[in-house]
C-alpha positions as CSV (number, residue, x, y, z in Angstrom):
1,X,101.7,92.9,85.2
2,X,104.3,92.1,87.6
3,X,103.9,90.3,91.1
4,X,103.6,93.3,93.0
5,X,100.7,94.8,90.9
6,X,99.4,91.3,91.2
7,X,99.7,91.6,95.1
8,X,98.3,95.2,94.5
9,X,95.3,93.5,92.9
10,X,94.9,91.1,95.8
11,X,94.7,93.8,98.1
12,X,92.4,96.1,96.0
13,X,90.1,93.1,96.3
14,X,90.4,92.9,100.1
15,X,89.8,96.9,100.6
16,X,86.8,96.7,98.6
17,X,85.4,93.6,101.0
18,X,86.0,96.0,104.0
19,X,84.4,98.8,102.8
20,X,81.3,96.4,102.5
21,X,81.5,95.2,106.1
22,X,78.8,95.7,108.7
23,X,79.3,99.1,110.8
24,X,81.5,100.7,108.2
25,X,79.8,103.5,106.4
26,X,79.2,102.6,102.8
27,X,80.8,105.2,100.1
28,X,79.1,106.6,97.4
29,X,80.2,105.8,94.2
30,X,81.1,109.3,93.4
31,X,83.9,109.7,96.6
32,X,86.9,108.3,94.9
33,X,90.7,108.8,94.7
34,X,93.8,107.4,93.2
35,X,97.4,107.4,94.7
36,X,100.5,107.0,92.1
37,X,103.7,106.6,92.9
38,X,107.1,108.0,90.7
39,X,110.4,108.8,90.5
40,X,110.9,112.0,89.0
41,X,113.6,112.8,86.7
42,X,116.8,112.9,88.5
43,X,115.5,111.2,91.5
44,X,117.8,108.2,91.3
45,X,121.3,108.9,90.6
46,X,124.4,106.4,89.3
47,X,127.7,106.3,88.8
48,X,130.3,104.3,86.9
49,X,130.8,103.5,83.4
50,X,128.1,103.0,81.0
51,X,127.1,99.5,81.3
52,X,128.4,98.9,84.9
53,X,126.8,102.1,87.1
54,X,125.8,101.4,90.5
55,X,122.3,103.6,92.0
56,X,124.0,106.3,94.8
57,X,122.5,108.0,97.5
58,X,118.8,108.2,98.2
59,X,116.3,107.8,95.8
60,X,113.3,110.6,95.4
61,X,109.6,109.1,94.9
62,X,106.7,111.5,94.4
63,X,103.4,110.2,95.6
64,X,100.2,111.8,94.0
65,X,97.1,111.8,95.5
66,X,94.2,112.8,93.2
67,X,90.7,113.6,93.9
68,X,88.8,111.2,91.5
69,X,85.5,112.7,92.7
70,X,83.1,115.1,90.1
71,X,82.6,118.4,91.8
72,X,80.0,118.5,94.2
73,X,79.8,119.4,97.7
74,X,82.6,120.2,100.4
75,X,82.5,116.6,101.7
76,X,83.5,115.5,98.0
77,X,87.2,116.8,98.6
78,X,90.6,115.1,100.7
79,X,91.9,116.6,103.3
80,X,94.0,113.7,105.1
81,X,95.1,110.6,104.0
82,X,97.3,107.6,104.8
83,X,99.3,105.2,102.9
84,X,102.3,102.7,103.6
85,X,104.7,102.3,101.0
86,X,105.8,98.6,100.0
87,X,109.2,97.5,98.7
88,X,111.5,100.6,100.2
89,X,112.7,102.2,103.6
90,X,111.2,105.7,103.9
91,X,114.3,107.5,105.0
92,X,113.6,109.9,108.1
93,X,112.8,113.5,108.1
94,X,112.6,113.1,104.3
95,X,108.9,113.8,104.1
96,X,108.1,117.0,102.0
97,X,104.1,117.9,102.3
98,X,103.1,121.3,100.9
99,X,100.3,123.0,102.4
100,X,99.7,120.0,105.1
101,X,101.4,118.5,108.0
102,X,102.6,115.0,107.7
103,X,104.6,112.7,109.5
104,X,105.6,109.1,110.3
105,X,103.0,106.8,112.0
106,X,104.3,106.0,115.3
107,X,102.3,102.8,115.2
108,X,104.2,101.7,112.1
109,X,107.5,100.1,113.7
110,X,109.0,100.0,110.5
111,X,108.4,103.5,109.9
112,X,107.1,103.2,106.1
113,X,103.7,104.5,107.2
114,X,102.7,108.3,106.0
115,X,99.9,110.4,107.7
116,X,99.2,113.8,106.0
117,X,96.2,115.8,107.8
118,X,95.2,119.4,107.7
119,X,95.7,119.8,104.0
120,X,94.3,123.2,103.0
121,X,93.3,124.1,100.6
122,X,91.5,120.5,100.5
123,X,92.3,118.4,97.2
124,X,89.5,118.8,94.8
125,X,89.4,117.3,91.3
126,X,92.3,118.5,89.3
127,X,95.9,117.4,89.1
128,X,96.2,116.1,92.5
129,X,98.3,116.4,95.8
130,X,102.0,115.5,95.2
131,X,104.3,114.9,98.6
132,X,108.1,113.9,98.0
133,X,109.9,111.5,100.2
134,X,113.4,109.7,99.9
135,X,113.7,105.8,100.1
136,X,117.3,104.1,100.6
137,X,117.5,101.3,98.0
138,X,116.6,100.3,95.0
139,X,113.7,97.7,93.8
140,X,110.5,98.0,93.5
141,X,107.9,100.6,95.2
142,X,104.4,101.0,95.4
143,X,101.3,101.6,98.3
144,X,98.7,98.9,98.2
145,X,95.3,99.8,98.7
146,X,94.5,98.1,101.3
147,X,96.5,100.0,103.3
148,X,96.0,103.5,101.9
149,X,92.9,105.5,103.8
150,X,92.0,108.8,102.3
151,X,89.2,111.4,104.0
152,X,87.5,114.1,103.9
153,X,87.9,115.3,107.6
154,X,91.2,116.9,108.5
155,X,92.4,114.6,110.9
156,X,91.6,110.9,109.1
157,X,87.9,111.4,109.6
158,X,84.9,112.3,108.0
159,X,83.6,110.6,104.7
160,X,86.1,107.6,103.5
161,X,87.4,107.7,99.8
162,X,87.1,104.3,97.7
163,X,90.1,103.7,95.3
164,X,89.3,104.0,92.0
165,X,92.2,102.1,90.1
166,X,95.0,99.6,91.4
167,X,98.3,101.0,92.6
168,X,101.0,101.4,90.2
169,X,104.7,99.7,91.2
170,X,107.6,101.6,90.2
171,X,110.9,99.4,89.8
172,X,114.3,101.3,90.5
173,X,117.1,99.7,89.0
174,X,120.2,98.9,91.5
175,X,122.5,99.2,88.9
176,X,123.9,97.4,85.5
177,X,126.3,94.3,85.6
178,X,128.4,93.6,82.4
179,X,130.2,90.4,81.2
180,X,133.6,90.4,82.1
181,X,136.3,87.7,82.0
182,X,135.8,87.1,85.6
183,X,133.0,87.2,88.1
184,X,131.6,90.9,88.8
185,X,130.5,91.4,92.5
186,X,128.0,93.9,93.9
187,X,126.2,95.5,96.6
188,X,122.5,96.3,97.1
189,X,122.9,100.3,97.9
190,X,120.6,99.8,101.1
191,X,122.7,97.2,102.8
192,X,126.2,99.8,102.3
193,X,125.2,101.1,105.9
194,X,123.8,98.4,107.6
195,X,126.5,95.9,109.3
196,X,127.3,92.5,107.7
197,X,124.9,90.1,108.9
198,X,121.9,92.5,109.3
199,X,118.6,92.0,107.4
200,X,119.5,95.0,105.1
201,X,122.9,93.3,104.0
202,X,122.8,91.6,100.6
203,X,125.4,91.4,98.7
204,X,126.6,88.8,95.6
205,X,128.2,88.6,92.2
206,X,127.1,87.7,88.6
207,X,129.2,84.8,87.6
208,X,131.3,84.8,84.4
209,X,129.3,82.6,82.3
210,X,125.5,82.6,81.6
211,X,123.7,78.7,82.1
212,X,124.3,78.6,78.5
213,X,127.7,80.0,78.5
214,X,127.1,83.3,76.7
215,X,126.9,86.4,78.5
216,X,125.1,89.5,78.0
217,X,125.2,92.6,80.6
218,X,122.0,93.6,82.4
219,X,120.3,95.8,84.7
220,X,119.1,94.0,88.0
221,X,117.1,95.4,91.0
222,X,116.5,94.1,94.5
223,X,113.3,94.6,96.7
224,X,114.6,94.1,99.8
225,X,111.8,93.8,102.3
226,X,113.5,91.4,104.6
227,X,113.0,93.4,107.8
228,X,109.4,93.9,107.5
229,X,107.9,90.4,106.2
230,X,111.0,88.6,105.9
231,X,111.0,88.6,101.8
232,X,113.3,89.0,99.1
233,X,113.3,89.5,95.6
234,X,116.2,89.6,93.2
235,X,115.2,90.7,89.5
236,X,116.9,91.4,85.9
237,X,116.0,92.3,83.0
238,X,115.3,89.1,81.4
239,X,114.5,90.5,78.1
240,X,117.8,91.1,77.5
241,X,119.0,88.2,78.8
242,X,116.9,85.0,80.3
243,X,120.2,82.6,81.1
244,X,122.1,85.2,83.6
245,X,123.6,83.6,86.7
246,X,123.5,85.4,89.9
247,X,124.8,84.5,93.4
248,X,123.8,86.8,96.2
249,X,124.1,86.1,100.1
250,X,120.7,86.8,102.3
251,X,120.2,87.2,106.2
252,X,117.1,86.0,106.9
253,X,115.3,86.1,110.4
254,X,115.1,82.2,111.1
255,X,116.6,81.0,114.1
256,X,115.6,77.0,113.3
257,X,115.9,76.2,109.5
258,X,115.9,72.7,110.1
259,X,112.2,73.0,111.5
260,X,111.4,76.0,109.5
261,X,113.3,75.5,106.1
262,X,114.1,78.6,103.9
263,X,111.4,78.5,101.0
264,X,112.1,80.0,97.3
265,X,110.1,80.5,94.2
266,X,110.6,81.4,90.8
267,X,107.1,80.6,89.8
268,X,103.9,82.4,90.3
269,X,100.6,81.5,91.6
270,X,97.4,82.1,89.1
271,X,97.0,85.6,90.8
272,X,100.7,86.5,90.2
273,X,101.7,86.0,93.6
274,X,105.1,83.9,94.4
275,X,104.4,80.5,94.8
276,X,106.9,79.3,97.9
277,X,108.7,75.7,98.3
278,X,110.8,74.6,100.2
279,X,114.3,75.7,98.6
280,X,116.4,72.7,97.3
281,X,120.1,72.4,98.0
282,X,122.4,72.7,95.0
283,X,124.4,69.8,93.2
284,X,127.6,70.6,95.0
285,X,127.9,72.9,98.0
286,X,130.4,75.9,98.7
287,X,132.3,75.4,102.0
288,X,134.0,79.0,101.7
289,X,131.8,81.3,99.5
290,X,132.0,83.3,97.5
291,X,135.1,82.0,96.5
292,X,134.0,78.3,95.9
293,X,130.6,79.1,94.8
294,X,129.5,76.2,91.9
295,X,128.6,78.5,89.2
296,X,128.2,77.3,85.7
297,X,131.3,76.9,84.0
298,X,132.4,75.1,81.0
299,X,133.6,71.2,81.3
300,X,134.9,72.2,77.4
301,X,133.1,72.8,74.3
302,X,131.2,70.7,71.6
303,X,134.2,69.0,68.8
304,X,131.4,68.2,66.4
305,X,127.8,68.7,65.6
306,X,125.1,66.8,67.9
307,X,121.7,65.4,66.6
308,X,118.2,65.1,68.5
309,X,119.1,61.6,68.9
310,X,122.4,60.8,69.8
311,X,123.7,59.5,72.4
312,X,127.6,60.1,72.7
313,X,128.7,63.3,72.2
314,X,132.8,64.7,71.3
315,X,133.9,67.1,73.5
316,X,137.2,69.2,73.3
317,X,138.2,69.8,77.0
318,X,141.2,71.8,76.0
319,X,140.1,75.1,77.2
320,X,137.5,73.6,80.2
321,X,137.6,75.6,83.7
322,X,136.1,72.9,85.3
323,X,137.1,69.0,85.5
324,X,134.4,66.4,85.5
325,X,134.1,64.1,88.9
326,X,136.2,61.5,89.2
327,X,134.6,58.9,89.9
328,X,131.5,59.4,87.9
329,X,128.8,59.1,90.2
330,X,126.5,56.0,89.7
331,X,123.5,58.2,88.4
332,X,125.9,60.1,86.3
333,X,126.5,64.2,86.5
334,X,124.3,67.0,84.6
335,X,125.6,69.1,82.0
336,X,123.8,71.7,79.6
337,X,124.4,72.6,76.2
338,X,122.4,75.6,75.1
339,X,119.1,75.2,77.1
340,X,119.2,71.3,76.9
341,X,120.4,69.3,80.2
342,X,121.8,66.1,79.6
343,X,123.0,63.3,82.0
344,X,126.6,61.7,81.8
345,X,127.2,58.3,82.6
346,X,130.3,57.4,81.0
347,X,133.4,59.3,79.7
348,X,135.9,58.3,77.1
349,X,139.1,59.5,75.5
350,X,137.4,62.0,73.1
351,X,133.6,61.0,73.7
352,X,130.5,61.4,76.6
353,X,127.9,58.9,76.7
354,X,124.7,61.0,78.0
355,X,121.0,60.5,78.2
356,X,118.7,63.0,77.5
357,X,114.8,63.1,77.8
358,X,113.7,65.2,74.3
359,X,117.1,65.8,72.7
360,X,117.3,68.6,70.0
361,X,120.1,69.1,67.6
362,X,123.0,71.2,68.6
363,X,124.7,72.3,65.1
364,X,127.3,74.8,66.1
365,X,131.0,73.4,66.9
366,X,132.3,75.1,69.6
367,X,129.0,75.3,71.8
368,X,130.5,75.7,75.7
369,X,129.5,72.4,77.6
370,X,128.4,73.6,81.2
371,X,128.6,72.7,84.3
372,X,125.3,73.2,86.4
373,X,124.4,73.6,90.2
374,X,120.6,73.1,89.5
375,X,119.1,70.3,91.0
376,X,116.0,68.5,89.7
377,X,113.3,68.9,92.4
378,X,113.2,65.3,93.9
379,X,111.4,64.2,97.3
380,X,108.8,67.2,96.8
381,X,105.3,66.6,97.3
382,X,103.6,69.1,95.6
383,X,100.1,70.4,96.4
384,X,97.5,71.7,93.6
385,X,98.5,75.1,94.1
386,X,102.2,74.6,93.4
387,X,101.4,72.2,90.7
388,X,99.2,74.8,89.3
389,X,102.0,77.3,89.6
390,X,104.0,74.8,86.9
391,X,106.2,72.7,89.7
392,X,106.5,69.2,88.9
393,X,108.4,66.4,90.2
394,X,112.2,65.6,88.5
395,X,111.8,69.6,86.8
396,X,114.9,71.5,87.0
397,X,115.2,73.9,89.9
398,X,115.5,77.2,88.9
399,X,117.0,78.8,92.3
400,X,119.4,76.7,94.8
401,X,120.9,76.9,97.9
402,X,124.6,77.2,98.1
403,X,125.6,77.5,101.5
404,X,123.7,77.8,105.1
405,X,125.0,79.0,108.1
406,X,124.0,78.0,111.2
407,X,121.5,80.4,112.6
408,X,123.6,83.1,115.0
409,X,120.9,85.4,116.9
410,X,118.1,84.1,115.2
411,X,119.8,85.0,111.9
412,X,120.1,82.7,109.3
413,X,122.8,83.5,106.3
414,X,122.0,81.6,103.1
415,X,124.1,81.6,99.5
416,X,121.5,81.6,96.9
417,X,122.3,80.5,93.2
418,X,119.5,82.3,91.2
419,X,119.1,81.6,87.2
420,X,115.3,82.0,87.4
421,X,114.2,85.3,88.9
422,X,113.6,84.4,92.7
423,X,112.0,85.3,95.5
424,X,113.2,84.4,99.1
425,X,111.4,83.6,102.0
426,X,113.2,83.1,105.1
427,X,111.3,80.7,106.9
């Protein structure tokens, strides 16, 4: 169950609490509905070569409302409902509602709430009622139960139905990014029309190397709800490659990031929602992104096997793409070999002296020795919920800020380096 499923579960509990409040009519256990979202076959189109395709055009989403009540009297039929789509933006004038009247809710400034009235004939138990709409981007889409209201009356009146099931979440991928000998740039489809610097404009790149020096092509998706709740979720297929490295530009609604720092999450609360912390800055910063982003790159490769307790490793630097800092900082500098992080404290002609926490053996000569932009989590005082999510002092961050601009008209642009399926919260 992903974070959006868990968010829906939380809203489901809130909605049940609302039903029980004084002054709200109690619902009979038989008056229930379910709502599902789906992208029908052909609803999302992609262009480009296999392994490097990109979403093009709008996405068609089908919303199905089913009457889950057993047949009885007329007031067990559904004649109107209202829902809010979360995760994507509905395109104006794209609603198709057969045998009913439908419109965007004028009270929703973001245009993502739909009102459907005068359904004739009303929705009886059976296959359900299907409306279609179009959204403008990729990412996860759902309709939380806490913002869905279903009625027996034709004008959002009459008996209110209770939700039977948790809402589902559909993920619409933005495309696929292959591995090449250079960085691969992308623009999230929803950001092709908005002007650069707007909240909907998200662009970035995948690094040439994974954090461990390998690389596998992956699908990716971006759920950009910055315009509505100042949040963005960037995700990729971690079952295919859990070490991929992405960097992307995000424009958040934040006029004073010094007083209200941008936050990030790569770990979840027990209920599955993101657990945010103040975003750490990368080990080295970018002055001119994306040209000088500190993405992982090889210092060289192992020239000999490494035992679990070795404190000195032999490095072949003949094909290095980055150079170690000179002079070496007093605390050393980090490297990554396979999945192990080490701290280099001294360099001689053919050996690097390292400190290691819990070393493992590295037996393959030629394994890349990688740089890393990821800092350790120092200077934090984590509260109990953050500790429960898994944050600990001195643990390596999986997300960091490589560049943060001065605010312009209440908008701060940040460049994020993401090696951990990140959530971004503008403040």
